[in-house]
Backbone as CSV, one residue per row, in Angstrom:
resi,resn,N_x,N_y,N_z,CA_x,CA_y,CA_z,C_x,C_y,C_z
1,MET,-128.880,105.330,90.137,-128.976,105.050,88.655,-129.529,103.668,88.458
2,THR,-130.544,103.650,87.414,-131.174,102.330,87.247,-130.313,101.302,86.613
3,SER,-130.408,100.045,87.159,-129.674,98.860,86.469,-130.099,98.715,85.105
4,SER,-129.099,98.244,84.219,-129.380,98.179,82.965,-130.191,96.753,82.691
5,THR,-130.342,95.980,83.734,-130.973,94.842,83.537,-132.402,94.893,84.220
6,PRO,-133.458,94.790,83.481,-134.774,94.917,83.988,-135.169,93.651,84.822
7,SER,-136.139,93.876,85.864,-136.631,92.710,86.544,-137.730,91.814,85.639
8,HIS,-138.312,92.613,84.708,-139.435,91.865,83.972,-139.417,92.537,82.512
9,VAL,-139.765,91.687,81.646,-139.877,92.272,80.225,-141.307,91.569,79.715
10,ILE,-142.025,92.642,79.132,-143.377,92.223,78.560,-143.344,92.570,77.161
11,ALA,-143.921,91.761,76.244,-144.203,92.110,74.918,-145.711,92.473,74.808
12,HIS,-145.843,93.795,74.533,-147.315,94.309,74.407,-147.648,94.387,72.831
13,ILE,-148.632,93.628,72.678,-149.117,93.353,71.247,-150.622,93.793,71.311
14,SER,-151.107,94.438,70.263,-152.462,94.878,70.259,-153.063,94.819,68.901
15,ASP,-154.378,94.680,68.829,-155.236,94.965,67.682,-154.770,94.015,66.479
16,THR,-154.951,92.637,66.736,-154.568,91.762,65.744,-155.662,91.618,64.695
17,HIS,-156.924,91.593,64.972,-158.104,91.635,64.133,-158.134,90.497,63.366
18,PHE,-158.038,89.309,63.794,-158.097,88.181,62.903,-159.478,87.897,62.347
19,LEU,-159.568,87.258,61.229,-160.815,86.823,60.569,-160.795,85.473,60.355
20,ALA,-161.939,84.784,60.290,-162.172,83.324,60.118,-161.593,82.960,58.686
21,GLY,-161.139,81.791,58.541,-160.698,81.331,57.167,-159.554,81.943,56.564
22,GLU,-158.662,82.580,57.479,-157.450,83.324,57.082,-157.858,84.419,55.943
23,ALA,-159.060,84.949,56.172,-159.387,86.018,55.200,-158.559,87.248,55.558
24,LYS,-158.355,88.058,54.423,-157.603,89.205,54.673,-158.509,90.323,55.229
25,LEU,-158.072,91.143,56.132,-158.767,92.276,56.768,-158.925,93.221,55.693
26,TYR,-160.145,93.847,55.408,-160.426,94.672,54.330,-159.963,94.261,53.066
27,GLY,-159.882,92.869,52.792,-159.361,92.405,51.590,-157.885,92.579,51.301
28,ALA,-157.113,93.226,52.328,-155.852,93.678,51.939,-154.803,93.223,52.770
29,VAL,-155.127,93.069,54.152,-154.165,92.856,55.183,-154.058,91.404,55.736
30,ASP,-152.899,90.814,55.534,-152.579,89.404,55.826,-152.237,89.364,57.407
31,THR,-153.361,89.204,58.230,-153.162,89.367,59.806,-152.214,88.445,60.341
32,ASP,-152.381,87.075,59.645,-151.571,85.943,60.129,-150.086,86.241,59.886
33,ALA,-149.763,86.584,58.719,-148.317,86.790,58.336,-147.648,87.866,59.225
34,THR,-148.375,88.913,59.514,-147.771,90.007,60.311,-147.529,89.546,61.766
35,LEU,-148.469,88.830,62.261,-148.294,88.274,63.731,-147.215,87.253,63.741
36,ARG,-147.113,86.291,62.767,-146.003,85.291,62.654,-144.659,85.976,62.608
37,GLN,-144.655,87.207,61.881,-143.321,87.755,61.698,-143.092,88.318,62.959
38,ILE,-143.797,89.037,63.745,-143.287,89.689,65.042,-143.016,88.644,66.218
39,LEU,-143.671,87.456,66.015,-143.260,86.286,67.090,-141.945,85.815,66.688
40,ARG,-141.650,85.731,65.324,-140.295,85.327,64.964,-139.287,86.345,65.473
41,GLN,-139.587,87.597,65.375,-138.486,88.545,65.904,-138.449,88.309,67.419
42,LEU,-139.439,88.202,68.100,-139.382,87.977,69.558,-138.462,86.777,69.948
43,GLU,-138.853,85.650,69.267,-138.139,84.405,69.520,-136.722,84.500,69.183
44,GLY,-136.380,85.264,68.146,-134.999,85.482,67.662,-134.145,86.412,68.469
45,SER,-134.780,87.172,69.254,-133.965,88.164,70.026,-133.357,87.684,71.166
46,GLY,-133.652,86.540,71.725,-132.873,86.047,72.881,-133.303,86.614,74.208
47,ILE,-134.313,87.498,74.142,-134.845,88.197,75.381,-135.624,87.225,76.115
48,ARG,-135.616,87.193,77.408,-136.500,86.449,78.275,-137.680,87.144,78.759
49,PHE,-138.755,86.794,78.063,-140.117,87.468,78.218,-140.827,86.979,79.377
50,ASP,-141.416,87.762,80.254,-142.249,87.389,81.290,-143.690,87.106,80.924
51,ALA,-144.156,87.808,79.958,-145.489,87.765,79.299,-145.640,88.261,78.108
52,LEU,-146.542,87.710,77.132,-147.104,88.336,75.961,-148.483,88.815,76.236
53,VAL,-148.745,90.038,76.219,-149.942,90.793,76.623,-150.542,91.336,75.272
54,PHE,-151.743,90.729,74.878,-152.587,91.211,73.802,-153.752,92.067,74.367
55,THR,-153.626,93.423,74.089,-154.617,94.303,74.502,-155.738,94.542,73.711
56,GLY,-156.368,93.377,73.461,-157.822,93.603,72.811,-157.972,93.560,71.246
57,ASP,-159.161,93.344,70.760,-159.335,93.249,69.298,-158.666,92.179,68.756
58,ILE,-158.593,91.044,69.467,-157.840,89.880,68.955,-158.525,89.346,67.720
59,ALA,-159.866,89.291,67.633,-160.597,88.955,66.591,-161.345,90.203,66.066
60,ASP,-161.570,90.158,64.673,-162.324,91.346,64.167,-163.769,91.261,64.304
61,LEU,-164.352,90.048,64.085,-165.788,89.826,64.235,-166.186,88.745,65.265
62,GLY,-165.246,88.385,66.078,-165.460,87.508,67.244,-165.654,86.145,66.730
63,GLU,-165.156,85.535,65.561,-165.432,84.291,65.037,-164.581,83.278,65.688
64,GLU,-165.223,82.054,65.786,-164.594,80.754,66.502,-163.209,80.595,65.819
65,ASP,-163.230,80.444,64.575,-162.127,80.089,63.838,-161.039,81.171,64.040
66,ALA,-161.250,82.400,64.008,-160.269,83.395,64.344,-159.543,83.303,65.642
67,TYR,-160.439,82.990,66.614,-159.743,82.696,67.855,-158.888,81.536,67.949
68,ARG,-159.448,80.477,67.532,-158.659,79.255,67.472,-157.431,79.250,66.742
69,ARG,-157.423,80.000,65.522,-156.304,80.079,64.761,-155.237,80.953,65.368
70,ILE,-155.441,82.046,66.001,-154.509,82.977,66.610,-153.973,82.158,67.889
71,ARG,-154.849,81.409,68.461,-154.305,80.609,69.710,-153.385,79.654,69.318
72,SER,-153.555,79.013,68.113,-152.513,77.917,67.616,-151.248,78.594,67.162
73,ILE,-151.374,79.766,66.866,-150.019,80.552,66.363,-149.408,81.117,67.683
74,VAL,-149.998,81.682,68.544,-149.384,82.326,69.767,-148.964,81.359,70.887
75,GLU,-149.801,80.488,71.210,-149.578,79.477,72.323,-148.276,78.853,72.255
76,PRO,-147.875,78.264,71.081,-146.596,77.531,71.022,-145.411,78.574,71.151
77,ALA,-145.529,79.676,70.625,-144.514,80.685,70.740,-144.385,81.073,72.156
78,ALA,-145.494,81.443,72.865,-145.324,81.713,74.315,-144.677,80.655,75.036
79,GLU,-145.023,79.454,74.771,-144.311,78.323,75.530,-142.888,78.204,75.283
80,ARG,-142.631,78.391,73.953,-140.947,78.468,73.691,-140.356,79.621,74.414
81,LEU,-141.077,80.702,74.561,-140.420,81.992,75.228,-140.493,81.692,76.828
82,GLY,-141.268,80.847,77.172,-141.456,80.640,78.572,-142.374,81.964,79.270
83,ALA,-143.216,82.298,78.466,-143.942,83.647,78.804,-145.448,83.315,79.217
84,GLN,-145.907,83.925,80.087,-147.362,83.953,80.562,-148.043,84.672,79.337
85,LEU,-149.214,83.989,78.862,-149.939,84.567,77.799,-151.222,85.261,78.401
86,VAL,-151.444,86.449,78.049,-152.506,87.297,78.628,-153.369,87.787,77.466
87,TRP,-154.552,87.395,77.407,-155.520,87.946,76.323,-156.541,88.935,77.076
88,VAL,-156.649,90.161,76.426,-157.478,91.058,77.085,-158.663,91.443,75.952
89,MET,-159.788,91.643,76.524,-160.934,91.826,75.696,-160.914,93.178,74.987
90,GLY,-161.357,93.364,73.719,-161.534,94.503,72.962,-162.927,94.661,72.494
91,ASN,-163.228,95.856,71.871,-164.552,96.205,71.462,-165.068,95.202,70.221
92,HIS,-163.995,94.707,69.476,-164.369,93.701,68.423,-164.482,92.439,68.902
93,ASP,-164.112,92.014,70.175,-164.197,90.657,70.577,-165.516,90.345,71.269
94,LEU,-165.849,89.078,71.353,-167.054,88.630,72.003,-166.668,87.814,73.274
95,ARG,-167.265,88.196,74.436,-166.790,87.629,75.702,-167.087,86.094,75.737
96,GLY,-168.161,85.654,75.215,-168.410,84.230,75.167,-167.399,83.347,74.454
97,ARG,-167.123,83.888,73.126,-166.224,83.225,72.284,-164.752,83.280,72.955
98,LEU,-164.367,84.316,73.433,-163.034,84.491,74.019,-162.938,83.561,75.043
99,ARG,-163.933,83.519,75.972,-163.866,82.616,77.024,-163.614,81.117,76.700
100,THR,-164.489,80.707,75.761,-164.467,79.163,75.271,-163.299,78.995,74.471
101,ASP,-162.976,79.818,73.546,-161.888,79.435,72.476,-160.498,79.834,72.899
102,LEU,-160.351,80.896,73.792,-158.953,81.221,74.312,-158.600,80.792,75.686
103,LEU,-159.662,80.879,76.656,-159.446,80.543,77.880,-159.952,79.208,78.368
104,ASP,-160.532,78.522,77.446,-161.138,77.153,77.979,-161.966,77.224,79.163
105,GLU,-162.877,78.274,79.084,-163.842,78.493,80.229,-165.202,78.364,79.667
106,ALA,-166.229,78.356,80.444,-167.655,78.254,80.177,-167.988,79.676,79.590
107,ALA,-168.762,79.631,78.445,-169.188,80.966,77.835,-169.945,81.809,78.918
108,SER,-169.605,83.057,78.997,-170.346,83.935,79.900,-170.338,85.445,79.383
109,GLU,-171.144,86.285,79.750,-171.283,87.584,79.275,-170.686,88.456,80.350
110,GLU,-170.123,87.896,81.454,-169.634,88.682,82.526,-168.208,89.395,81.982
111,PRO,-167.845,90.446,82.474,-166.425,90.992,82.018,-165.389,90.104,82.290
112,VAL,-164.410,90.131,81.382,-163.274,89.098,81.467,-162.045,89.883,82.239
113,ASP,-162.222,89.914,83.596,-161.137,90.574,84.433,-160.396,89.597,84.995
114,ARG,-158.947,89.647,84.916,-158.149,88.597,85.583,-156.972,89.275,86.106
115,VAL,-156.257,88.413,87.069,-155.070,88.887,87.849,-154.046,87.917,87.624
116,PHE,-152.829,88.374,87.264,-151.644,87.499,86.980,-150.488,87.935,87.947
117,ASP,-149.786,86.981,88.504,-148.568,87.102,89.203,-147.336,86.771,88.385
118,LEU,-146.728,87.834,87.991,-145.435,87.640,87.257,-144.202,87.720,88.078
119,ASP,-144.086,86.665,88.942,-143.017,86.657,89.922,-142.804,88.021,90.602
120,GLY,-144.010,88.365,91.275,-143.896,89.629,92.157,-144.479,90.881,91.371
121,LEU,-144.553,90.905,90.067,-145.123,91.893,89.351,-146.452,91.570,89.165
122,ARG,-147.598,92.288,89.587,-148.843,92.054,89.364,-149.457,92.619,88.029
123,LEU,-150.032,91.894,87.273,-150.749,92.353,85.953,-152.087,92.062,86.069
124,ILE,-152.851,93.059,85.885,-154.396,93.075,85.957,-154.887,93.428,84.581
125,ALA,-155.638,92.517,83.989,-156.371,92.602,82.711,-157.673,93.009,83.002
126,LEU,-158.025,94.160,82.429,-159.373,94.742,82.629,-160.141,94.727,81.400
127,ASP,-161.470,94.338,81.401,-162.317,94.279,80.337,-163.127,95.706,80.213
128,THR,-162.771,96.441,79.303,-163.545,97.637,79.068,-164.494,97.644,77.970
129,SER,-164.845,96.378,77.516,-165.786,96.324,76.242,-167.184,96.569,76.776
130,VAL,-168.062,96.942,75.933,-169.450,97.044,76.118,-170.185,96.189,75.083
131,PRO,-170.833,95.144,75.449,-171.394,94.341,74.385,-172.382,95.216,73.369
132,GLY,-172.242,94.957,72.197,-173.084,95.717,71.178,-172.518,97.016,70.886
133,PHE,-171.456,97.569,71.434,-170.978,98.898,71.201,-169.416,98.872,71.050
134,HIS,-168.923,100.106,70.501,-167.436,100.072,70.308,-166.785,100.939,71.340
135,HIS,-167.488,101.711,72.115,-166.875,102.579,73.261,-166.561,101.751,74.398
136,GLY,-165.887,102.359,75.384,-165.403,101.494,76.465,-166.075,102.039,77.740
137,GLU,-166.274,101.070,78.687,-166.802,101.389,80.074,-166.272,100.397,81.045
138,LEU,-166.230,100.955,82.244,-165.868,100.033,83.488,-167.083,100.107,84.430
139,THR,-167.651,99.113,84.829,-169.006,99.142,85.555,-168.558,99.388,87.065
140,ALA,-169.459,99.849,87.844,-169.161,99.902,89.234,-168.758,98.711,89.935
141,ALA,-169.228,97.645,89.600,-168.695,96.351,90.086,-167.260,96.125,89.680
142,GLN,-166.971,96.428,88.511,-165.515,96.322,88.057,-164.534,97.108,88.798
143,LEU,-165.078,98.451,89.088,-164.200,99.215,89.860,-164.046,99.014,91.173
144,GLY,-165.102,98.390,91.806,-165.037,97.875,93.165,-164.148,96.691,93.263
145,TRP,-164.221,95.847,92.327,-163.307,94.721,92.218,-161.766,95.162,92.093
146,LEU,-161.593,96.097,91.285,-160.173,96.623,90.971,-159.754,97.318,92.390
147,GLY,-160.555,98.017,92.965,-160.155,98.754,94.154,-159.824,97.504,95.343
148,GLU,-160.419,96.487,95.413,-160.139,95.502,96.235,-158.755,94.908,95.939
149,GLN,-158.532,94.511,94.689,-157.237,93.957,94.299,-156.131,95.025,94.681
150,LEU,-156.294,96.214,94.414,-155.158,97.182,94.614,-155.000,97.595,96.130
151,ALA,-155.986,97.199,97.028,-155.991,97.510,98.435,-154.667,96.944,99.018
152,VAL,-154.200,95.752,98.508,-152.946,94.975,99.040,-151.920,95.288,98.009
153,PRO,-150.823,96.078,98.081,-149.802,96.286,97.221,-149.026,95.026,96.864
154,ALA,-148.630,94.839,95.593,-147.765,93.633,95.107,-146.374,94.039,95.428
155,PRO,-145.594,92.940,95.536,-144.188,93.161,95.812,-143.453,94.042,94.714
156,GLY,-143.917,93.786,93.364,-143.195,94.540,92.347,-144.062,95.606,91.709
157,GLY,-145.231,95.920,92.370,-146.115,96.846,91.950,-146.879,96.269,90.891
158,THR,-147.870,97.108,90.183,-149.003,96.597,89.344,-148.970,97.179,87.989
159,ILE,-149.174,96.473,86.929,-149.439,96.946,85.638,-150.847,96.658,85.312
160,ILE,-151.598,97.572,84.710,-152.928,97.349,84.220,-152.902,97.361,82.751
161,ALA,-153.519,96.257,82.125,-153.608,96.127,80.649,-155.208,96.181,80.416
162,LEU,-155.491,97.224,79.486,-156.902,97.237,78.980,-156.959,97.614,77.537
163,HIS,-158.174,97.708,76.938,-158.222,97.940,75.509,-158.237,99.356,75.237
164,HIS,-159.351,100.069,75.965,-159.675,101.472,75.647,-158.785,102.390,76.573
165,PRO,-157.867,102.965,75.985,-156.912,103.749,76.970,-157.588,105.128,77.312
166,PRO,-157.394,105.456,78.550,-157.835,106.884,78.995,-156.792,107.916,78.572
167,ILE,-156.815,108.082,77.211,-155.766,109.132,76.635,-156.575,109.833,75.558
168,PRO,-156.289,111.173,75.396,-156.852,111.911,74.217,-156.358,111.485,72.919
169,THR,-157.075,111.587,71.954,-156.729,111.421,70.565,-157.208,112.507,69.691
170,THR,-156.427,112.910,68.651,-156.774,113.933,67.786,-157.547,113.277,66.616
171,LEU,-157.603,112.060,66.459,-158.336,111.522,65.288,-159.966,111.859,65.354
172,PRO,-160.443,112.101,64.173,-161.899,112.508,64.146,-162.578,111.200,64.508
173,LEU,-163.718,111.575,65.221,-164.718,110.517,65.708,-164.320,109.617,66.707
174,MET,-163.055,109.416,66.904,-162.520,108.374,67.776,-162.846,108.715,69.264
175,PRO,-162.993,109.929,69.599,-163.382,110.214,71.072,-164.661,109.725,71.329
176,ILE,-165.567,109.495,70.486,-166.874,108.982,70.679,-166.717,107.561,71.226
177,LEU,-165.586,106.753,70.772,-165.275,105.470,71.183,-164.290,105.251,72.384
178,GLU,-164.133,106.323,72.941,-163.121,106.273,74.143,-163.794,105.677,75.420
179,LEU,-162.905,105.350,76.472,-163.390,104.883,77.684,-164.220,106.195,78.280
180,GLN,-165.439,105.712,78.767,-166.345,106.634,79.376,-166.043,106.836,80.932
181,GLU,-166.473,107.973,81.447,-166.343,108.333,82.826,-165.037,107.898,83.366
182,GLN,-163.979,108.408,82.805,-162.687,108.075,83.116,-162.252,108.504,84.434
183,GLN,-162.942,109.559,85.056,-162.603,110.053,86.344,-162.802,109.014,87.377
184,LEU,-163.800,108.107,87.219,-164.043,107.041,88.119,-163.034,106.076,88.295
185,PHE,-162.368,105.660,87.028,-161.240,104.871,86.915,-160.057,105.603,87.658
186,ALA,-159.865,106.774,87.340,-158.743,107.660,88.029,-158.859,107.559,89.456
187,ASP,-160.135,107.738,89.969,-160.106,107.771,91.488,-159.802,106.445,92.130
188,VAL,-160.004,105.331,91.382,-159.622,103.995,92.080,-158.202,103.814,91.918
189,ILE,-157.408,104.243,90.949,-156.033,103.814,90.750,-155.095,104.894,91.303
190,ARG,-155.467,106.079,91.490,-154.662,107.083,91.990,-154.113,106.843,93.389
191,GLY,-152.780,106.878,93.503,-152.216,106.624,94.878,-151.969,105.261,95.262
192,THR,-152.273,104.269,94.072,-151.977,102.791,94.499,-150.633,102.439,93.975
193,ASP,-150.314,101.270,93.870,-149.069,100.677,93.366,-149.135,100.557,91.896
194,VAL,-149.997,101.072,91.196,-150.049,100.875,89.725,-148.992,101.693,89.167
195,ARG,-148.016,101.020,88.290,-146.937,101.682,87.898,-146.918,102.074,86.350
196,GLY,-147.972,101.396,85.696,-148.222,101.690,84.229,-149.535,101.020,83.778
197,ILE,-150.008,101.656,82.691,-151.238,101.216,82.001,-150.955,100.863,80.615
198,LEU,-151.198,99.742,80.157,-151.027,99.351,78.733,-152.397,99.329,78.078
199,GLY,-152.520,99.911,76.835,-153.740,100.038,76.111,-153.548,99.740,74.620
200,GLY,-154.649,99.672,73.877,-154.622,99.490,72.515,-155.722,100.388,71.754
201,HIS,-156.523,99.813,70.915,-157.675,100.648,70.396,-157.347,101.569,69.395
202,LEU,-156.347,102.402,69.514,-156.219,103.568,68.760,-155.463,103.163,67.309
203,HIS,-154.791,102.239,67.320,-154.006,101.865,66.171,-152.853,102.617,65.720
204,TYR,-152.353,103.292,66.801,-151.010,104.082,66.651,-150.366,104.153,67.982
205,SER,-149.085,104.271,67.971,-148.379,104.162,69.372,-148.420,105.622,69.958
206,THR,-148.731,105.728,71.248,-148.813,107.030,71.890,-148.643,106.772,73.378
207,HIS,-148.210,107.849,74.056,-147.954,107.745,75.492,-148.548,109.001,76.233
208,SER,-148.789,108.933,77.493,-149.385,110.099,78.245,-149.210,109.607,79.686
209,LEU,-149.803,110.586,80.454,-150.086,110.272,81.848,-151.609,110.256,82.155
210,PHE,-151.988,109.450,83.171,-153.420,109.431,83.554,-153.381,109.093,85.126
211,ALA,-153.993,110.027,85.787,-153.997,109.957,87.332,-152.622,109.909,87.811
212,GLY,-151.732,110.534,87.150,-150.283,110.553,87.531,-149.612,109.343,87.153
213,ILE,-150.130,108.314,86.389,-149.597,107.106,86.047,-149.180,107.112,84.543
214,PRO,-148.046,106.615,84.265,-147.717,106.572,82.600,-148.588,105.588,81.904
215,ILE,-149.061,106.080,80.834,-149.825,105.117,79.966,-149.233,104.956,78.716
216,SER,-149.247,103.687,78.063,-148.558,103.506,76.922,-149.476,102.576,75.897
217,VAL,-149.811,103.135,74.760,-150.497,102.471,73.810,-149.749,101.865,72.705
218,ALA,-149.955,100.534,72.388,-149.162,99.852,71.439,-150.022,100.055,70.210
219,ALA,-149.258,100.250,68.942,-149.948,100.306,67.692,-150.522,98.982,67.286
220,ALA,-151.407,98.893,66.294,-151.849,97.660,65.930,-150.931,96.875,65.112
221,THR,-151.111,95.503,65.190,-150.273,94.734,64.187,-150.857,94.662,62.767
222,CYS,-152.174,95.068,62.635,-152.889,94.877,61.325,-152.695,96.084,60.462
223,TYR,-153.093,97.241,60.918,-152.882,98.491,60.205,-152.761,99.697,61.186
224,THR,-152.216,100.816,60.697,-151.884,102.008,61.464,-152.720,103.189,61.095
225,MET,-153.283,103.922,62.058,-154.092,105.126,61.717,-153.103,106.198,61.264
226,ASN,-153.556,106.922,60.308,-152.663,108.083,59.878,-152.995,109.214,60.641
227,ILE,-152.398,109.633,61.635,-152.819,110.737,62.501,-152.522,112.137,61.929
228,ALA,-151.815,112.154,60.790,-151.767,113.373,59.954,-152.347,113.298,58.514
229,ALA,-153.414,112.581,58.487,-154.250,112.492,57.203,-154.884,113.933,56.812
230,PRO,-154.733,114.262,55.577,-155.486,115.493,55.144,-156.844,115.560,55.293
231,ARG,-157.366,116.691,55.625,-158.899,117.035,55.539,-159.608,116.205,56.505
232,ARG,-158.927,115.860,57.764,-159.511,115.228,58.756,-160.055,113.819,58.408
233,VAL,-159.536,113.273,57.362,-159.916,111.943,56.892,-159.444,110.815,57.955
234,LEU,-160.465,109.860,58.293,-160.203,108.860,59.270,-159.715,107.674,58.540
235,CYS,-158.320,107.447,58.494,-157.578,106.600,57.438,-156.721,105.782,58.105
236,GLY,-156.819,104.294,57.896,-155.831,103.358,58.280,-154.893,102.986,57.119
237,VAL,-153.619,102.856,57.254,-152.598,102.676,56.227,-151.929,101.288,56.531
238,ALA,-151.313,100.683,55.477,-150.534,99.430,55.516,-149.082,99.876,55.731
239,GLY,-148.792,100.420,56.911,-147.470,100.733,57.290,-147.231,101.191,58.763
240,GLY,-146.106,101.021,59.368,-145.875,101.692,60.678,-146.361,100.618,61.581
241,ARG,-146.577,99.412,61.307,-146.956,98.349,62.290,-145.876,98.054,63.253
242,SER,-146.271,97.935,64.522,-145.333,97.761,65.521,-145.964,97.068,66.824
243,ILE,-145.097,96.683,67.668,-145.552,96.245,69.071,-144.739,97.066,70.028
244,ASN,-145.024,97.048,71.364,-144.132,97.616,72.259,-143.477,96.590,73.184
245,LEU,-142.222,96.849,73.648,-141.560,96.050,74.534,-141.554,96.943,75.868
246,VAL,-142.028,96.297,77.045,-142.113,96.968,78.302,-140.903,96.412,79.233
247,HIS,-140.136,97.199,79.533,-139.034,96.855,80.555,-139.267,97.359,81.851
248,VAL,-139.368,96.495,82.783,-139.680,96.879,84.236,-138.551,96.773,84.980
249,TYR,-138.142,98.019,85.620,-136.924,98.253,86.475,-137.499,98.354,88.013
250,ASP,-136.793,98.386,88.979,-137.094,98.577,90.244,-137.794,100.005,90.505
251,ASP,-137.217,101.041,89.720,-137.723,102.410,89.820,-138.141,103.077,88.672
252,GLN,-138.333,102.314,87.472,-138.805,102.838,86.197,-139.451,101.728,85.479
253,VAL,-140.344,102.184,84.625,-140.930,101.218,83.544,-140.790,102.001,82.256
254,VAL,-140.075,101.235,81.265,-139.723,101.734,79.893,-140.504,101.147,78.845
255,HIS,-141.165,101.845,78.038,-141.908,101.341,76.926,-141.208,101.805,75.580
256,SER,-140.907,100.719,74.634,-140.252,100.981,73.540,-140.873,100.280,72.410
257,VAL,-140.815,100.905,71.281,-141.602,100.588,70.065,-140.687,99.573,69.199
258,LEU,-141.244,98.483,68.903,-140.541,97.547,68.056,-141.168,97.442,66.696
259,PRO,-140.654,97.869,65.523,-141.247,97.645,64.260,-141.432,96.343,63.817
260,ILE,-142.437,96.020,63.123,-142.617,94.581,62.687,-142.012,94.525,61.256
261,GLY,-141.018,93.529,61.010,-140.506,93.405,59.728,-139.055,93.050,59.700
262,ASP,-138.483,92.487,58.458,-137.085,92.304,58.508,-136.653,93.517,57.640
263,PHE,-135.781,94.296,58.183,-135.140,95.494,57.492,-133.630,95.414,57.286
264,GLU,-133.133,95.999,56.360,-131.872,96.125,56.086,-131.015,96.750,57.050
265,ALA,-129.995,96.167,57.527,-128.973,96.833,58.567,-128.094,97.792,57.822
266,VAL,-128.222,98.965,58.428,-127.296,99.942,57.776,-126.058,100.323,58.756
267,SER,-126.100,99.872,60.045,-125.157,100.051,60.840,-125.156,98.906,61.946
268,GLU,-123.931,98.297,62.317,-124.043,97.070,63.154,-122.635,97.003,63.902
269,PHE,-122.835,96.691,65.216,-121.615,96.150,65.793,-121.824,94.709,66.229
270,PRO,-120.821,93.935,65.661,-121.028,92.573,65.834,-121.078,92.087,67.311
271,ALA,-121.561,90.918,67.539,-121.784,90.289,68.977,-120.414,90.218,69.573
272,ASP,-119.316,89.845,68.951,-118.043,89.631,69.569,-117.588,91.082,69.945
273,PHE,-117.793,92.205,69.377,-117.300,93.412,69.859,-118.241,93.801,71.031
274,VAL,-119.411,93.610,70.970,-120.235,93.891,72.166,-119.700,93.169,73.485
275,GLU,-119.593,92.030,73.266,-118.994,91.140,74.463,-117.671,91.645,74.912
276,ARG,-116.675,91.972,74.071,-115.449,92.441,74.514,-115.607,93.762,75.140
277,VAL,-116.406,94.844,74.747,-116.583,96.035,75.441,-117.240,95.713,76.794
278,GLU,-118.322,94.806,76.867,-118.940,94.695,78.042,-118.020,94.001,79.102
279,ALA,-117.020,93.344,78.733,-116.063,92.717,79.673,-115.114,93.661,80.289
280,LEU,-115.070,94.864,79.727,-114.056,95.927,80.245,-114.698,96.499,81.518
281,SER,-113.771,97.107,82.156,-114.113,98.079,83.356,-114.957,99.189,82.839
282,PRO,-115.744,99.843,83.865,-116.543,101.139,83.403,-115.627,102.158,82.645
283,GLU,-114.473,102.344,83.120,-113.551,103.341,82.453,-113.021,102.765,81.177
284,GLY,-112.923,101.537,80.976,-112.587,100.902,79.747,-113.638,100.924,78.752
285,GLN,-114.916,100.708,79.194,-115.980,100.743,78.316,-116.202,102.218,77.705
286,ARG,-116.036,103.210,78.536,-116.017,104.559,78.085,-115.071,104.951,77.063
287,ASP,-113.792,104.453,77.298,-112.798,104.706,76.389,-113.046,103.970,74.973
288,ALA,-113.508,102.799,75.109,-113.764,101.946,73.913,-114.957,102.496,73.124
289,PHE,-115.895,102.884,73.726,-117.275,103.151,73.009,-117.715,104.594,73.126
290,SER,-117.328,105.242,74.190,-117.841,106.587,74.280,-116.865,107.689,73.723
291,ARG,-115.572,107.393,73.710,-114.674,108.285,73.288,-114.883,108.646,71.728
292,GLN,-115.033,109.688,71.399,-115.172,110.271,70.004,-113.781,110.285,69.336
293,SER,-113.890,109.756,68.032,-112.694,109.653,67.145,-112.305,111.184,66.782
294,PRO,-110.996,111.491,66.681,-110.720,112.948,66.222,-111.190,113.053,64.803
295,PRO,-111.519,114.362,64.540,-111.975,114.584,63.087,-110.864,114.397,62.030
296,ALA,-111.290,113.875,60.898,-110.353,113.693,59.847,-109.812,115.027,59.465
297,THR,-108.622,115.076,59.087,-107.958,116.384,58.604,-107.577,116.174,57.093
């Protein structure tokens, strides 16, 4: 039986699409406000996060002010949470700007691939972007580098974070923009210690398997694609915004959707009740919380 306490917790955030000058995306979406809201929720949760992972499209047009502004919002929150901050390249991002404005590195057009050690859990950020295009690719050099990293297993296994998820989508036209030659990626990661893949790009939350490995896509913080839009319209809507929480256990990885926003509570067990039940023996806990009340007569 899996322990109720995870070894690691990751906040998986995607597709913030910031614009310079606090401009609203499409003239309607306040990207700053939504991101500030979810960071408040994370800080208010009391959860100990090992990492905040942003899976690409951090900026919409790759503008310097967009990167610097999101950095000014996220870095203090990550520091307060004690979490490693991981920026992943997306198709809307610019490699040179991301390096200079988020990573304090020299500008370069080389892929932004990096490895992080989260107290034994290895996190690999892969750059699937293609300069000048919106589809995704992994070069032979990148795949070779990835194979070298995975040749030595990590104590807690590996999580891969990338922007273009190798997962089918029913949205019209979006398959044109998917990760190309996915079999080459599958050949590298199959049979390794990779325990999960985190992706973005699609602007809706979805899950599947790839090369036998669970893959989880986080919805965008800016807008959500309507996957049931009539007449095959490709339509983004101002609702359903969320991020994912990734709970890593010794034998499982659990991906959960966290809606963005303050919502009215319709049911609640206060903290003192929770603490009293948790203090009971397993039998007492079942009696106090699992036993059904007799039907009213």
